[in-house]
C-alpha positions as CSV (number, residue, x, y, z in Angstrom):
1,X,-16.2,172.6,41.7
2,X,-16.9,170.4,44.7
3,X,-15.1,168.2,47.2
4,X,-16.6,164.8,48.1
5,X,-16.5,162.9,51.3
6,X,-18.0,159.5,51.8
7,X,-19.3,157.9,55.0
8,X,-19.5,154.2,54.4
9,X,-21.1,152.1,57.2
10,X,-22.6,148.8,58.0
11,X,-26.2,149.8,58.7
12,X,-27.9,147.9,61.5
13,X,-31.0,150.1,61.8
14,X,-33.7,150.9,59.2
15,X,-33.0,153.4,56.4
16,X,-35.9,155.5,57.7
17,X,-34.0,156.0,61.0
18,X,-30.9,157.3,59.2
19,X,-33.1,159.6,57.1
20,X,-34.9,160.9,60.3
21,X,-31.5,161.6,61.9
22,X,-30.3,163.5,58.8
23,X,-33.4,165.7,58.8
24,X,-34.1,166.2,62.5
25,X,-30.7,166.2,64.0
26,X,-28.5,167.4,61.2
27,X,-31.1,169.8,59.8
28,X,-30.8,168.9,56.1
29,X,-33.9,168.9,53.9
30,X,-34.9,165.9,51.8
31,X,-34.9,167.0,48.2
32,X,-35.7,163.9,46.1
33,X,-35.6,160.1,45.8
34,X,-34.5,158.2,42.7
35,X,-33.4,154.7,41.6
36,X,-29.8,154.6,40.6
37,X,-27.4,152.0,39.1
38,X,-24.8,151.0,41.7
39,X,-22.7,148.9,39.2
40,X,-22.3,145.3,38.4
41,X,-21.4,142.5,40.8
42,X,-18.3,140.5,39.9
43,X,-19.3,137.6,37.7
44,X,-22.9,138.7,37.3
45,X,-24.3,140.2,34.0
46,X,-27.1,142.3,35.6
47,X,-26.6,145.7,37.1
48,X,-27.3,146.4,40.8
49,X,-29.9,149.1,41.5
50,X,-30.8,150.9,44.7
51,X,-32.7,153.9,45.9
52,X,-30.8,157.1,46.5
53,X,-32.2,159.8,48.7
54,X,-30.8,163.3,48.2
55,X,-30.7,165.8,51.0
56,X,-29.6,169.5,50.9
57,X,-28.3,172.1,53.3
58,X,-26.2,175.2,53.2
59,X,-23.1,174.4,51.2
60,X,-23.9,170.7,50.9
61,X,-25.6,168.0,49.1
62,X,-25.9,164.6,50.7
63,X,-26.6,161.4,48.8
64,X,-27.7,158.3,50.8
65,X,-27.8,155.0,49.0
66,X,-26.8,151.3,49.3
67,X,-23.1,150.4,48.9
68,X,-22.2,148.7,45.7
69,X,-20.7,145.2,45.7
70,X,-17.4,146.6,44.5
71,X,-17.4,149.3,47.2
72,X,-18.1,146.6,49.8
73,X,-15.2,144.6,48.6
74,X,-12.8,147.5,48.6
75,X,-13.7,148.7,52.1
76,X,-13.7,145.2,53.5
77,X,-10.2,144.6,52.2
78,X,-8.9,148.0,53.4
79,X,-10.7,148.3,56.8
80,X,-12.0,144.8,57.7
81,X,-15.7,145.4,57.6
82,X,-18.4,145.2,54.8
83,X,-20.4,148.4,54.5
84,X,-24.0,148.2,53.4
85,X,-24.7,152.0,53.0
86,X,-22.9,155.0,51.6
87,X,-23.5,158.6,52.2
88,X,-21.7,160.9,49.8
89,X,-21.3,164.5,50.8
90,X,-20.7,167.0,48.0
91,X,-19.4,170.4,49.2
92,X,-18.9,173.4,46.9
93,X,-15.3,174.6,47.3
94,X,-16.1,178.2,46.4
95,X,-19.5,178.9,47.9
96,X,-20.4,178.3,51.6
97,X,-17.5,175.8,52.0
98,X,-17.1,176.1,55.7
99,X,-20.9,175.9,56.2
100,X,-20.8,172.7,54.1
101,X,-18.0,171.2,56.2
102,X,-19.9,172.0,59.4
103,X,-23.1,170.5,58.0
104,X,-21.2,167.4,57.0
105,X,-19.6,167.1,60.5
106,X,-23.0,167.5,62.2
107,X,-24.5,164.9,59.9
108,X,-21.7,162.4,60.5
109,X,-21.8,162.9,64.2
110,X,-25.6,162.4,64.3
111,X,-25.4,159.3,62.2
112,X,-22.4,157.7,64.0
113,X,-24.0,158.3,67.4
114,X,-27.4,156.8,66.3
115,X,-25.8,153.8,64.5
116,X,-23.4,151.8,66.5
117,X,-21.9,150.1,63.4
118,X,-18.4,150.2,62.0
119,X,-17.8,153.0,59.5
120,X,-15.2,155.0,57.7
121,X,-15.2,158.6,56.6
122,X,-13.2,159.1,53.4
123,X,-12.0,162.3,51.7
124,X,-12.3,162.1,47.9
125,X,-13.1,158.4,48.3
126,X,-9.7,157.2,49.3
127,X,-8.2,159.2,52.2
128,X,-9.5,157.9,55.5
129,X,-10.2,160.7,58.0
130,X,-12.1,158.7,60.7
131,X,-12.5,155.0,61.2
132,X,-14.8,153.3,63.7
133,X,-14.2,149.7,64.5
134,X,-15.9,147.8,67.3
135,X,-16.7,151.0,69.2
136,X,-13.2,152.6,68.9
137,X,-12.3,155.6,66.7
138,X,-9.1,156.1,64.8
139,X,-8.6,159.6,63.5
140,X,-6.2,160.6,60.7
141,X,-3.1,162.3,62.2
142,X,-0.9,164.8,60.6
143,X,-3.5,167.0,58.9
144,X,-3.6,170.5,60.5
145,X,-6.9,171.3,58.8
146,X,-8.7,168.2,60.0
147,X,-7.1,167.5,63.4
148,X,-9.3,169.8,65.5
149,X,-12.4,168.9,63.5
150,X,-11.9,165.2,63.9
151,X,-11.2,165.6,67.6
152,X,-14.4,167.6,68.0
153,X,-16.3,164.8,66.2
154,X,-14.8,162.1,68.4
155,X,-15.7,163.9,71.6
156,X,-19.2,164.5,70.4
157,X,-19.6,160.8,69.4
158,X,-18.2,159.7,72.8
159,X,-16.2,156.7,71.7
160,X,-12.6,156.2,72.8
161,X,-10.2,157.5,70.1
162,X,-6.6,157.8,69.0
163,X,-4.8,159.8,66.3
164,X,-2.9,157.5,64.0
165,X,-1.6,157.7,60.4
166,X,-3.9,155.8,58.1
167,X,-3.0,154.8,54.5
168,X,-4.7,156.0,51.4
169,X,-6.8,153.2,49.8
């Protein structure tokens, strides 16, 4: 059984730069590339496709791919920006969990520092943990497990930050 986290962001740099950051700064290994179905756009009969790049590290799988039209709409409505990319982190709950969390944190920090775009980190796809808007970070408050980890991330990223309750989407 695994837990999923998603970093959704508006990419303003080439995909290759994000892949380089994931490999060189976060230390994950590229495992494979494949074409995936992202879904259907509203009002369009054809499916959206995109390339997914899979990375692996201790306790973690990382899936980097374009954001679907539906995902873009949901994030835009909830957080006020339209993401173009999605990185899904899948962490095994029973084997190397803390290593997986640490690898995810390091990957997120490296990506957020290298891409100055707006982004949101979601737990299980709907619980916001970290939101970056226009260079300011909002960190989810009230979660004893995440508070220290989020503050560590914010300090490493270097953007001004506040703790504030954020609603589930």
